[in-house]
Backbone as JSON, one array per atom type, in Angstrom:
{
  "sequence": "MPKLKTNIEKLFYPIGEVAQMYGVNISLIRFWENEFDILKPKKNKKGNRMFTKTDLGNLDVIFHLVKERGFTLDGAKKKLKENKKDTIDNISIIKKLKEIRTFLVDLREEL",
  "N": [[-8.7, -29.26, 2.64], [-6.54, -28.83, 5.38], [-7.78, -27.84, 7.61], [-9.0, -28.04, 10.89], [-11.98, -29.53, 12.17], [-14.19, -27.86, 14.23], [-16.51, -27.59, 16.88], [-17.05, -25.43, 18.37], [-17.93, -22.12, 18.17], [-16.2, -19.25, 17.74], [-15.48, -15.77, 18.28], [-12.97, -14.66, 17.96], [-9.8, -15.98, 17.11], [-6.77, -17.12, 18.44], [-3.36, -16.77, 17.22], [-1.87, -19.11, 17.53], [-3.78, -21.2, 17.59], [-4.83, -20.89, 15.04], [-2.62, -21.47, 13.42], [-2.33, -24.14, 14.11], [-4.73, -25.17, 13.11], [-4.28, -25.09, 10.36], [-2.03, -26.56, 10.12], [0.56, -25.47, 10.04], [3.5, -23.47, 10.78], [3.58, -20.87, 13.28], [5.11, -18.72, 12.53], [4.87, -18.75, 9.76], [2.24, -17.94, 9.36], [2.42, -15.31, 10.34], [4.22, -14.32, 8.45], [2.7, -14.55, 6.07], [0.77, -12.67, 6.74], [2.21, -10.3, 6.51], [2.79, -10.36, 3.8], [0.39, -10.55, 2.29], [-2.25, -8.43, 1.48], [-4.93, -8.84, 2.07], [-5.12, -10.09, 4.47], [-5.69, -9.21, 7.61], [-5.4, -9.38, 10.73], [-6.84, -8.61, 13.93], [-5.33, -6.89, 16.71], [-4.75, -7.35, 20.14], [-4.51, -5.56, 23.31], [-2.07, -6.4, 24.28], [-0.75, -6.94, 21.99], [-1.1, -9.31, 20.72], [-2.07, -11.33, 17.99], [-5.35, -11.64, 16.79], [-7.57, -13.56, 15.12], [-10.37, -13.29, 12.94], [-13.46, -14.75, 11.66], [-13.58, -13.88, 9.01], [-10.88, -13.4, 8.5], [-9.97, -16.04, 8.68], [-11.27, -17.13, 6.47], [-9.93, -15.74, 4.44], [-7.4, -16.76, 4.89], [-7.89, -19.4, 4.17], [-8.07, -19.11, 1.4], [-5.47, -18.18, 0.75], [-3.91, -20.32, 1.74], [-4.86, -22.4, 0.12], [-4.07, -21.55, -2.46], [-1.24, -21.28, -2.2], [-0.18, -23.55, -0.77], [-1.7, -25.85, -1.58], [-2.18, -25.65, -4.36], [0.27, -24.84, -5.25], [1.21, -22.3, -5.96], [3.49, -19.56, -6.39], [4.4, -16.94, -4.06], [4.22, -14.43, -5.31], [2.71, -15.18, -7.53], [0.33, -16.01, -6.3], [-0.5, -13.6, -5.14], [-0.97, -12.1, -7.45], [-3.01, -13.6, -8.63], [-5.04, -13.23, -6.73], [-5.45, -10.48, -6.97], [-6.33, -10.26, -9.61], [-8.71, -11.88, -9.96], [-10.32, -12.32, -7.41], [-12.86, -13.09, -6.48], [-13.64, -15.25, -8.18], [-11.68, -17.1, -7.48], [-12.26, -17.55, -4.76], [-14.82, -18.62, -5.05], [-14.2, -20.99, -6.45], [-12.69, -22.33, -4.52], [-14.61, -22.73, -2.51], [-16.31, -24.47, -3.87], [-14.63, -26.68, -4.25], [-14.22, -27.38, -1.59], [-16.84, -28.15, -0.8], [-17.21, -30.35, -2.52], [-15.26, -32.09, -1.52], [-16.35, -32.58, 1.01], [-18.7, -33.91, 0.28], [-17.61, -36.16, -0.97], [-16.31, -37.37, 1.22], [-18.53, -37.97, 2.79], [-19.84, -39.82, 1.1], [-17.92, -41.87, 0.95], [-17.85, -42.67, 3.63], [-20.47, -43.57, 3.84], [-20.44, -45.72, 2.04], [-18.71, -47.43, 3.38], [-20.24, -48.12, 5.55], [-22.14, -49.77, 4.47]],
  "CA": [[-7.86, -28.41, 3.44], [-6.28, -29.48, 6.66], [-8.4, -27.13, 8.73], [-9.68, -28.94, 11.81], [-13.39, -29.27, 12.44], [-14.47, -27.53, 15.62], [-17.92, -27.32, 17.13], [-17.13, -24.18, 19.1], [-17.86, -20.93, 17.33], [-15.57, -18.16, 18.45], [-15.36, -14.5, 17.56], [-11.57, -14.45, 17.67], [-8.93, -17.14, 17.25], [-5.36, -16.72, 18.58], [-2.51, -17.22, 16.12], [-1.47, -20.49, 17.78], [-4.87, -22.07, 17.14], [-4.93, -20.76, 13.58], [-1.5, -22.23, 12.86], [-2.64, -25.55, 14.32], [-5.82, -25.52, 12.18], [-3.75, -25.26, 9.01], [-0.87, -27.44, 10.17], [1.75, -24.71, 9.67], [4.13, -22.75, 11.88], [3.09, -19.53, 13.58], [5.91, -17.77, 11.76], [4.34, -18.69, 8.4], [1.03, -17.1, 9.42], [2.9, -13.93, 10.44], [4.81, -13.98, 7.16], [1.6, -14.31, 5.14], [0.13, -11.41, 7.13], [3.0, -9.22, 5.93], [2.83, -10.47, 2.35], [-0.92, -10.44, 1.65], [-3.04, -7.3, 1.97], [-6.27, -9.24, 2.51], [-5.02, -10.68, 5.81], [-5.53, -8.14, 8.6], [-5.94, -9.76, 12.03], [-6.87, -7.59, 14.99], [-4.34, -7.11, 17.77], [-5.25, -6.91, 21.44], [-3.65, -4.59, 23.99], [-0.73, -6.99, 24.41], [-0.16, -7.08, 20.66], [-1.36, -10.65, 20.2], [-2.95, -11.35, 16.82], [-6.61, -12.34, 16.99], [-8.14, -13.75, 13.79], [-11.82, -13.41, 12.85], [-13.92, -15.68, 10.62], [-13.18, -13.31, 7.73], [-9.45, -13.68, 8.36], [-9.83, -17.47, 8.4], [-11.65, -17.31, 5.07], [-8.82, -15.26, 3.62], [-6.32, -17.74, 5.04], [-8.26, -20.54, 3.34], [-7.71, -18.78, 0.02], [-4.02, -18.13, 0.67], [-3.42, -21.68, 1.93], [-5.21, -23.17, -1.07], [-3.24, -21.14, -3.59], [0.2, -21.48, -1.98], [0.17, -24.9, -0.33], [-2.37, -26.92, -2.31], [-2.02, -25.5, -5.8], [1.68, -24.65, -5.53], [1.52, -20.97, -6.48], [4.48, -18.76, -5.68], [3.74, -15.83, -3.37], [3.87, -13.42, -6.31], [1.61, -15.72, -8.34], [-0.88, -15.98, -5.48], [-0.93, -12.19, -5.03], [-1.5, -11.71, -8.76], [-4.29, -14.3, -8.79], [-6.02, -12.58, -5.87], [-5.76, -9.16, -7.52], [-7.04, -10.4, -10.89], [-10.09, -12.37, -9.8], [-10.47, -12.88, -6.06], [-14.17, -13.72, -6.34], [-13.61, -16.56, -8.83], [-10.82, -17.96, -6.68], [-13.02, -17.92, -3.56], [-15.89, -19.52, -5.49], [-13.6, -22.3, -6.75], [-12.3, -22.96, -3.26], [-15.81, -23.21, -1.83], [-16.79, -25.63, -4.62], [-13.73, -27.79, -3.92], [-14.51, -27.74, -0.2], [-18.11, -28.89, -0.78], [-17.0, -31.64, -3.17], [-14.52, -32.94, -0.58], [-17.3, -33.0, 2.04], [-19.6, -34.91, -0.33], [-16.82, -37.37, -1.15], [-16.13, -37.97, 2.54], [-19.83, -38.53, 3.17], [-20.1, -41.0, 0.28], [-16.99, -42.93, 1.37], [-18.35, -43.16, 4.92], [-21.71, -44.3, 3.56], [-20.06, -46.99, 1.41], [-18.11, -48.29, 4.39], [-21.31, -48.61, 6.43], [-22.96, -50.78, 3.77]],
  "C": [[-7.66, -29.03, 4.81], [-6.91, -28.79, 7.85], [-9.19, -28.11, 9.58], [-11.14, -28.54, 11.98], [-13.55, -28.97, 13.92], [-15.94, -27.2, 15.76], [-18.1, -25.98, 17.82], [-16.98, -23.02, 18.12], [-17.31, -19.79, 18.16], [-15.62, -16.9, 17.61], [-13.93, -14.28, 17.13], [-10.78, -15.72, 17.96], [-7.49, -16.65, 17.41], [-4.51, -17.37, 17.49], [-2.06, -18.67, 16.29], [-2.51, -21.49, 17.3], [-4.98, -22.06, 15.63], [-3.83, -21.58, 12.91], [-1.76, -23.73, 12.99], [-3.75, -26.02, 13.35], [-5.28, -25.85, 10.79], [-2.52, -26.15, 8.97], [0.41, -26.76, 9.72], [2.32, -24.04, 10.92], [3.5, -21.38, 12.06], [3.82, -18.49, 12.74], [5.41, -17.65, 10.32], [3.08, -17.83, 8.35], [1.44, -15.63, 9.51], [3.48, -13.45, 9.12], [3.72, -13.68, 6.13], [0.87, -13.01, 5.46], [0.88, -10.22, 6.52], [2.95, -9.21, 4.4], [1.49, -10.18, 1.66], [-1.75, -9.33, 2.3], [-4.39, -7.72, 2.53], [-6.28, -9.81, 3.93], [-4.68, -9.6, 6.82], [-6.12, -8.56, 9.94], [-5.92, -8.58, 13.0], [-5.77, -7.91, 15.99], [-4.93, -6.58, 19.07], [-4.25, -5.95, 22.08], [-2.22, -5.1, 24.16], [-0.02, -7.12, 23.07], [-0.33, -8.45, 20.06], [-2.34, -10.58, 19.04], [-4.19, -12.18, 17.13], [-7.34, -12.37, 15.65], [-9.65, -13.93, 13.87], [-12.18, -14.47, 11.8], [-13.51, -15.19, 9.23], [-11.7, -13.58, 7.47], [-9.22, -15.16, 8.04], [-10.23, -17.79, 6.97], [-10.56, -16.86, 4.13], [-7.62, -16.2, 3.71], [-6.61, -19.01, 4.25], [-7.81, -20.32, 1.9], [-6.19, -18.81, -0.16], [-3.43, -19.54, 0.78], [-3.66, -22.52, 0.69], [-4.28, -22.83, -2.23], [-1.77, -21.54, -3.39], [0.53, -22.94, -1.69], [-0.45, -26.0, -1.19], [-2.15, -26.84, -3.81], [-0.59, -25.18, -6.21], [2.04, -23.31, -6.16], [2.7, -20.39, -5.71], [3.74, -17.64, -4.97], [3.34, -14.75, -4.35], [2.71, -13.89, -7.18], [0.29, -15.69, -7.59], [-1.41, -14.56, -5.34], [-1.57, -11.73, -6.33], [-2.87, -12.33, -8.99], [-5.38, -13.63, -7.96], [-6.4, -11.2, -6.39], [-6.6, -9.25, -8.78], [-8.49, -10.81, -10.69], [-10.26, -13.09, -8.47], [-11.78, -13.63, -5.92], [-14.19, -15.11, -6.97], [-12.78, -17.55, -8.03], [-11.56, -18.45, -5.44], [-14.15, -18.88, -3.93], [-15.34, -20.92, -5.78], [-13.22, -23.03, -5.48], [-13.51, -23.5, -2.52], [-16.4, -24.43, -2.54], [-15.94, -26.86, -4.28], [-14.0, -28.31, -2.52], [-15.79, -28.58, -0.11], [-17.95, -30.26, -1.4], [-16.24, -32.6, -2.26], [-15.44, -33.45, 0.53], [-18.23, -34.07, 1.51], [-18.86, -36.23, -0.51], [-16.63, -38.1, 0.18], [-17.42, -38.64, 3.0], [-20.1, -39.83, 2.4], [-19.17, -42.16, 0.65], [-17.44, -43.53, 2.69], [-19.6, -44.0, 4.73], [-21.4, -45.66, 2.97], [-19.48, -47.95, 2.44], [-19.16, -48.86, 5.35], [-22.13, -49.71, 5.79], [-22.3, -52.14, 3.75]]
}
């Protein structure tokens, strides 16, 4: 996933940072918010969207299904309704495997 690695742990992330993490436009994040029930960012007094870690996890799932696996929006919604837990488990496995692969490639280059 194109999510950027950050060392800073925040409670809330503004929509601009979230869009940058995923390499998409802010308007796409807003669109996904309207389309997917699992995405519910908090809004501050000004009305700015503030995303939590849970929201980012849900965005990981949506991004994976729509952008990486090529699901349509209706297909992604159906997949999340049918077996959200299996989808999340598969995404976490893929994420770990990518981290292991990166580690092994870096290790090979050092040798």
